C-alpha positions in Angstrom: -45.2 -33.0 -5.4 -43.0 -35.4 -3.4 -40.3 -35.1 -6.2 -40.3 -31.4 -5.9 -39.9 -31.7 -2.1 -37.0 -34.2 -2.5 -35.5 -31.8 -5.1 -35.6 -28.9 -2.7 -34.2 -31.0 0.2 -31.3 -32.0 -2.1 -30.6 -28.3 -3.0 -30.8 -27.2 0.6 -28.4 -30.1 1.6 -25.9 -29.0 -1.0 -26.1 -25.4 0.1 -25.5 -26.3 3.7 -22.6 -28.5 2.7 -21.0 -25.6 0.7 -21.4 -23.2 3.6 -19.9 -25.7 6.1 -17.0 -26.3 3.7 -16.4 -22.6 3.4 -16.4 -22.2 7.2 -14.0 -25.1 7.6 -11.7 -23.9 4.9 -11.6 -20.4 6.5 -10.9 -21.9 9.9 -8.3 -24.2 8.5 -6.7 -21.1 6.7 -6.6 -19.3 10.0 -5.1 -22.3 11.8 -2.5 -22.9 9.0 -1.4 -19.3 9.4 -0.4 -20.0 13.0 1.0 -23.5 12.5 4.7 -24.2 12.5 6.5 -23.0 9.4 9.1 -25.5 8.2 10.3 -23.8 5.0 13.9 -23.4 6.1 15.4 -26.4 8.0 18.7 -24.5 8.4 17.0 -22.3 11.0 18.2 -24.4 13.8 17.7 -21.9 16.6 14.0 -21.3 15.7 11.3 -23.8 16.7 7.6 -23.6 16.6 7.5 -20.6 14.3 4.1 -19.0 14.3 2.7 -16.3 12.1 0.8 -13.7 14.0 -0.4 -11.2 11.3 -1.7 -11.6 7.8 -1.6 -8.5 5.6 -0.2 -5.1 5.5 3.2 -4.0 6.8 3.7 -5.1 10.4 7.0 -4.3 12.1 9.0 -3.4 15.2 7.2 -5.8 17.5 8.6 -5.7 21.1 7.8 -7.7 24.2 6.2 -6.5 27.4 8.4 -6.9 30.5 6.4 -10.0 31.5 6.8 -11.5 28.0 3.1 -12.0 27.6 2.3 -9.1 25.1 3.7 -7.5 22.0 3.4 -3.9 20.9 4.0 -3.1 17.2 3.2 -0.8 14.3 1.0 -1.7 11.3 -0.5 0.0 8.3 -2.9 -2.9 7.6 -5.7 -1.2 5.7 -8.3 -3.8 6.9 -7.7 -2.5 10.4 -8.9 1.0 9.3 -5.6 2.8 9.2 -4.0 4.8 6.4 -0.5 4.8 7.7 1.5 3.2 10.6 -0.4 3.1 13.9 0.4 1.3 17.2 -1.3 -2.0 18.2 -1.0 -4.4 21.1 -1.7 -8.1 21.3 -1.1 -11.2 23.5 1.8 -13.3 22.1 -0.5 -16.4 21.9 -3.3 -14.5 20.0 -4.3 -16.8 17.2 -7.2 -14.6 16.0 -5.1 -11.6 14.9 -5.0 -12.9 11.3 -8.8 -12.2 11.2 -9.6 -9.7 13.9 -8.0 -6.4 14.5 -5.9 -6.2 17.7 -6.2 -3.3 20.1 -5.1 0.0 18.7 -3.2 2.0 21.2 -2.2 5.2 19.2 -4.6 8.0 18.5 -5.2 7.1 14.8 -3.9 10.6 13.8 -0.7 11.3 12.0 1.9 8.6 11.7 3.5 6.7 14.5 6.6 4.6 15.0 8.8 2.7 17.4 6.5 1.7 20.3 8.0 0.1 23.5 6.6 -1.1 26.8 7.3 1.0 29.9 8.1 -0.7 33.3 5.0 -2.3 34.7 3.5 -3.1 31.3 0.6 -0.6 31.9 2.0 2.1 29.6 3.9 2.3 26.3 6.2 4.9 24.7 6.0 5.7 21.0 6.7 8.6 18.5 3.9 10.3 16.6 3.5 13.2 14.1 -0.1 13.9 15.2 0.5 17.3 16.9 1.6 18.9 13.7 -0.9 17.2 11.3 -3.7 14.7 11.8 -3.1 13.4 8.3 -0.6 10.8 7.3 2.7 12.5 6.1 4.0 11.9 2.6 6.3 8.9 2.2 9.0 9.3 -0.4 9.8 6.1 -2.2 13.0 7.2 -3.9 14.9 10.5 -4.4 17.0 10.7 -7.6 16.7 6.9 -7.8 17.9 6.4 -4.2 15.9 4.5 -1.6 15.4 6.8 1.4 13.8 6.9 4.8 11.8 10.1 5.8 13.0 11.8 9.0 9.8 13.7 9.9 10.5 16.8 12.0 7.0 16.5 13.5 7.9 13.3 15.4 7.7 13.6 19.2 7.8 11.0 21.9 4.8 10.2 24.1 3.7 7.9 26.9 0.3 6.3 26.5 -1.8 3.9 28.6 -3.1 0.7 27.1 -6.4 2.4 26.3 -4.8 4.9 24.0 -4.9 7.9 26.3 -1.7 10.0 26.0 -0.4 10.6 29.5 2.7 12.6 28.9 4.8 14.2 26.1 8.4 13.5 26.7 10.1 15.6 23.9 9.2 19.0 22.7 12.2 20.1 20.7 11.9 21.2 17.1 12.8 18.4 14.8 13.0 14.6 14.8 12.6 12.7 18.1 11.8 9.0 17.7 13.1 5.5 18.0 12.8 5.3 21.7 13.5 2.1 23.6 13.7 1.3 27.3 16.4 -0.5 29.4 15.6 -3.9 31.0 16.1 -2.2 34.4 13.3 0.2 33.5 15.3 3.3 34.5 16.5 4.8 31.2 15.2 5.6 27.7 17.4 5.9 24.6 16.2 7.7 21.4 17.4 9.3 18.2 17.1 13.1 17.7 18.4 15.7 15.2 18.3 18.5 17.7 22.1 19.0 17.4 21.8 19.3 13.6 22.7 15.7 13.1 21.0 12.3 13.9 22.5 11.3 17.2 21.6 9.1 20.2 20.4 10.5 23.5 19.5 9.0 26.8 17.0 10.3 29.4 15.6 9.1 32.7 12.4 7.1 32.5 10.4 10.3 33.4 11.9 12.2 30.5 14.4 14.3 32.6 18.2 14.6 32.4 18.6 14.2 28.6 22.2 13.5 27.6 23.7 13.3 24.1 25.6 10.0 23.7 27.0 10.0 20.1 28.6 13.0 18.3 30.0 11.8 15.0 28.5 12.7 11.6 26.0 10.1 10.3 22.7 8.6 11.2 22.9 6.9 14.6 19.6 5.1 15.3 17.7 2.0 16.3 19.4 1.7 19.6 18.8 -0.9 22.3 20.2 -1.4 25.8 22.2 -4.5 26.7 20.6 -6.9 29.2 22.8 -5.4 31.9 21.8 -1.9 30.9 25.4 -0.6 30.6 25.8 -0.8 26.8 24.0 0.3 23.7 23.9 -1.3 20.3 22.8 0.7 17.2 23.0 1.2 13.5 25.0 4.0 11.8 25.6 5.3 8.3 28.8 7.2 9.1 29.7 8.8 5.8 33.5 9.0 5.2 34.3 10.5 1.7 33.6 14.1 0.6 30.9 12.7 -1.8 29.2 10.6 0.9 29.3 13.5 3.4 27.8 15.9 0.9 25.0 13.5 0.0 24.2 12.8 3.6 24.0 16.5 4.5 21.9 17.3 1.5 19.4 14.5 2.2 19.3 15.4 5.9 18.4 19.0 5.0 15.4 17.5 3.2 14.4 15.4 6.1 15.7 12.2 4.5 18.4 9.6 5.1 19.7 6.8 2.8 19.8 3.5 4.8 21.5 1.4 2.2 25.0 1.6 3.8 25.0 1.0 7.6 27.0 -0.9 10.1 26.5 -2.1 13.7 28.1 -0.2 16.6 28.3 -0.8 20.3 29.2 1.7 23.1 28.8 2.3 26.8 25.7 4.2 27.8 27.8 7.3 28.4 29.2 7.1 24.8 32.6 5.8 25.8 34.3 2.7 24.3 32.6 3.1 20.9 33.3 0.1 18.7 32.3 -0.8 15.1 31.1 -4.4 15.2 30.4 -5.1 11.6 32.3 -4.2 8.4 30.1 -6.2 6.0 29.0 -3.6 3.5 25.4 -2.9 2.3 22.8 -2.4 5.0 23.3 -3.9 8.5 20.6 -2.7 10.9 17.9 -3.6 13.4 20.4 -4.9 16.0 19.4 -6.4 19.4 21.5 -8.0 22.2 21.4 -11.7 22.7 20.2 -12.6 26.2 23.8 -13.3 27.2 24.8 -9.7 26.4 27.8 -11.2 24.5 26.3 -11.4 21.0 24.1 -9.3 18.8 21.4 -10.4 16.4 20.7 -8.1 13.4 19.4 -7.9 9.9 21.6 -7.7 6.9 21.7 -7.9 3.1 25.5 -8.0 2.9 25.4 -11.2 0.8 23.3 -9.6 -1.9 24.2 -7.5 -4.9 20.6 -6.5 -5.7 19.3 -5.4 -2.3 17.6 -8.6 -1.2 17.4 -10.9 0.6 17.7 -9.5 4.1 18.2 -12.2 6.8 19.0 -12.4 10.5 22.6 -12.9 11.5 24.3 -13.1 14.9 27.8 -11.9 15.8 29.9 -11.7 19.0 30.3 -8.1 20.4 33.9 -8.2 19.4 32.9 -8.7 15.8 33.9 -12.4 15.5 31.9 -15.5 14.8 29.3 -14.2 12.3 26.5 -16.8 11.9 23.4 -16.8 9.7 20.2 -17.3 11.7 17.4 -17.1 9.1 17.3 -18.1 5.5 14.4 -16.4 3.9 14.5 -15.4 0.2 13.2 -11.9 0.7 13.1 -10.1 4.1 13.7 -10.9 7.8 14.3 -8.1 10.2 13.4 -6.4 13.5 14.3 -9.2 15.9 13.8 -9.0 19.6 14.4 -11.6 22.3 11.9 -11.9 25.1 13.2 -10.8 28.4 13.5 -14.4 29.6 15.4 -15.3 26.4 13.0 -18.1 25.5 11.4 -16.5 22.4 12.3 -14.4 19.4 9.9 -12.1 17.5 10.7 -10.8 14.0 9.1 -9.4 10.8 9.3 -11.3 7.6 8.0 -11.5 4.0 7.9 -15.3 4.3 4.6 -17.1 3.9 2.8 -14.0 2.4 1.4 -15.8 -0.7 3.5 -13.7 -3.1 2.1 -10.4 -1.8 4.1 -7.5 -0.4 2.9 -8.1 3.1 5.4 -8.1 5.9 4.1 -10.1 8.9 5.0 -10.8 12.5 6.4 -14.2 13.4 7.3 -15.6 16.8 9.4 -18.6 17.6 10.9 -20.5 20.5 14.6 -19.8 20.7 16.6 -23.0 21.1 20.4 -23.2 21.8 
């Protein structure tokens, strides 16, 4: 009998050992996902890079005014969503790789482009939920062309941090989205096709006094204010040839835009002094002002002939001194500096284990 007892004790000991090893491995995996990532030593401006998400497509992460939180969109299926919804998290949240962060949007329709409002107790974002509670169709390609959908059901809303919609800011027919807020907290810039083309508009923080800023044919979008609040930086397609113009108009009539040929522009907030900053070719997009207001960080694949990689670059606002910031082999985009200029958040395919996941990363910005 004692041999059987010893045998059972041995088996139980082995089982406990295996369970503890599993727990330790899981904990170590979680920890490794938030440890510094040292794959690209050329990234001299980025220190202490941390991975914040693990799975799905996570993008457009933007800081709260007090630099303590991030609001972002994700379609991570393990978080119970079928298409992009809006989430919020603390910037030092090391548990987000395993636990779902707080969902702010309604869970209905598709959402995009969330941004903190002054005071950090509300956010602004666009959603299609008023037209349809279901996720809208996402076209991958049209006639072999990569396209973005421009849903005419997008409107812009203000929500509290519990997910309660407090106000609808836009009610025009058509696309209203891509809203961001000035550092001063007094103005909102957004993209709309209410004129028949995709143009930039500015309104007061309460949604009043809407003014059209751009008026040239082409997709003007993804705009951000300069730190001083007197300039805008944005991406634009600006078709020139008859063939390009015809294609642009045909796609727009179908609620689509081809984002494969875009450059970076800057203008004053009244639309004056419009300047094209890049002439690199391919797709140059997701621009954001450097804390000095004298440079712009953006994503670009201008070095590639096959579409990838996208990396982050920085350039002076006069178009000089182009410098590469990240050196990933696939995709880095959606950069934003914290309001104090000490951190950079961005989305990347790095460290995804060969999957298609696009995750959020945060780093200390060192100059």
